[in-house]
Structure formats: C-alpha cells, structure tokens
N, C-alpha and C positions, 0 to 999 in steps of 0.2 A: 504494500500500500504506500510505503514511502516513495517508491519509484513512481507510482501513479501521480503523486503530487507534482512531479517534474515533467513527466511524459506519459503518453498512453502506454498501457501494458496489454499485450495480446495474451489471451488465455487459450490454450490449445487442449484438445482432447484427441488422443490417438494421432498426434502430429498435425491436426487440422485446426485452424483458428475457429473458435466458437463464440468468443466474447472479447470485449475490450474494456479494460478498467481505466477510467479517467478520474481526475480530481473533481470534487464537487463544484469548484469554481469554474472549471472548464465546461462541465455539464450545464451549469446555470447559464453560462455565456452562449452555449449552443442553443439552449431553449429560447433565450432572448432573441438571438439571430433568426431562429425559425419563426418566432412570433412576428418579428419585424417584417419578414418576407411575406407572411400571410396578410398582414395589414396592408402592405404595399400592393399586393395582388388584389385585395378587396377594393382599395381605392382606384386601382386601374380598371377594375370591372365597373365601378360606379361611373368613372369618366367615359366608359364606352356605352353607358346606359343599360348595363346588365345588372339586374337586381332581383331579389326574391320578394314575394308578398308575405312570406312567413315572418312571424314575430321573432324578435331577438331571443325571447325566452324559449321558443320552440327550437330555434337553431342551436342554442347552447345546450338544451336538454338532449338533442340528437348527436351532439359532438362527443358525448362521453363514451 
C-alpha cells in the first residue's frame, strides 16, 4: 500500500493483471475528472438542443 501512495500497483492472478491499486487521492482526482467530463458533455448536449423531459430526481434515481 505504501507503493500505491506513489504509483499505481498492478495486482496479478496467475500472471495476468486483474486489478490496480491506487492512492485515495488519485482515485478522488479520477472521479472528479470523470464528473467534469460528464458535465461538459451535458452542456454540449444542451447547446445542441438535446435534452430529456425526465425530472432530475428520476434521472438521479436511475443513475444508481
């Protein structure tokens, strides 16, 4: 886990990569970047006139 604080660590099973361990800070940064891309994509859709008639509550409930 100490190594994962500095760099991603690949976990292998039978010589094949199955997971990657990263620091919590790097994970949070990745989540933030993904959210920013989704928001940008949403604004781009709005600019093109693409939108849904569903309520925000309905969209959020279906996103889980």
